C-alpha positions in Angstrom: -2.2 7.2 -16.5 -5.9 7.6 -15.6 -7.4 6.0 -12.5 -9.6 2.9 -12.6 -12.7 2.9 -10.4 -14.1 -0.4 -9.2 -17.2 -0.8 -7.1 -16.8 -3.2 -4.2 -18.1 -4.3 -0.8 -16.4 -4.5 2.6 -16.5 -8.3 3.3 -16.3 -9.9 6.7 -14.4 -13.1 7.4 -14.9 -14.9 10.6 -12.0 -16.7 12.2 -12.4 -19.3 14.9 -12.1 -17.7 18.3 -10.8 -14.5 16.7 -12.5 -11.1 16.0 -14.0 -10.7 12.6 -11.7 -9.5 9.9 -12.7 -7.1 7.2 -11.3 -7.5 3.7 -11.5 -5.7 0.4 -10.7 -7.3 -2.9 -9.7 -5.4 -6.0 -10.7 -7.0 -9.3 -8.3 -7.8 -12.1 -9.3 -4.7 -14.0 -7.5 -2.6 -11.3 -4.9 -5.2 -10.4 -3.1 -4.8 -13.7 -1.7 -1.5 -12.4 0.5 -3.3 -9.9 3.6 -5.4 -10.2 2.6 -9.0 -9.7 5.1 -10.7 -7.4 3.6 -14.2 -7.1 2.6 -15.0 -3.5 4.5 -11.9 -2.2 3.1 -8.8 -0.6 3.6 -5.7 -2.7 3.6 -2.4 -0.7 1.3 0.3 -1.9 0.1 3.7 -0.6 -3.5 3.4 0.6 -5.9 6.2 1.3 -8.9 5.2 3.5 -11.2 8.2 4.2 -8.8 11.0 4.8 -6.0 8.9 6.4 -3.0 7.7 4.5 -1.3 4.4 5.1 1.2 2.1 3.6 -0.6 -1.1 2.9 0.1 -4.3 1.0 -1.6 -6.2 -1.8 -1.3 -9.8 -2.7 -2.5 -11.5 -5.9 -4.6 -14.7 -5.5 -2.9 -17.8 -6.7 -4.9 -17.8 -9.9 -4.1 -14.1 -10.4 -7.8 -13.2 -10.8 -8.0 -10.8 -7.8 -5.9 -8.6 -5.6 -6.4 -8.7 -1.9 -5.6 -5.7 0.3 -3.7 -7.1 3.3 -5.2 -6.7 6.8 -2.3 -4.9 8.4 -1.3 -1.4 7.5 1.4 1.1 8.6 0.1 4.6 9.6 1.6 7.8 11.0 4.9 7.5 12.8 5.2 3.9 11.4 2.4 2.8 13.8 0.8 -0.6 13.0 -2.9 -0.3 12.2 -5.4 -3.0 11.2 -7.5 -2.7 8.1 -10.5 -3.2 10.3 -9.7 -0.2 12.5 -8.8 2.0 9.5 -12.1 1.1 7.9 -14.1 1.7 11.1 -12.3 5.1 11.6 -13.4 6.1 8.1 -17.0 5.1 9.0 -17.1 1.9 7.0 -18.4 -1.5 8.2 -19.2 -4.9 6.9 -21.5 -4.9 3.8 -20.9 -1.2 3.1 -20.4 -0.4 -0.6 -17.1 1.2 -1.5 -15.5 2.8 -4.5 -12.0 1.5 -5.0 -10.0 4.0 -7.0 -6.8 2.5 -8.3 -4.4 5.2 -9.5 -1.0 4.8 -10.9 0.6 3.9 -7.6 -2.1 4.4 -4.9 -5.4 2.8 -3.9 -8.1 5.0 -2.4 -11.1 3.4 -0.6 -14.1 5.8 -0.7 -17.6 5.1 0.7 -20.0 4.4 -2.2 -23.2 4.9 -0.3 -22.8 8.4 1.2 -25.3 9.4 3.9 -27.6 12.3 3.1 
């Protein structure tokens, strides 16, 4: 099965008295590749930059979008936040990204490469 590429933006979400969270949403066009378990986290391999993680996705209640969960599992089963993984890959709030949804993996690639 071919991959689907979706252009997106790293979004910031402010929480009260908490550090800002970064989120990435995958549109329905790419979401159809994954099993929809209503209101349940579905594990998925996730490539951010050159690092591989096990992440999770959840469908919104209306099934229009898929949200990449903010906590990941990295090397040696170490817990990593999506914010830290994005920063490590050189991505920050408002950066454009290309979200490549393959058969069973999501890759997040900078969409505004520096010269």
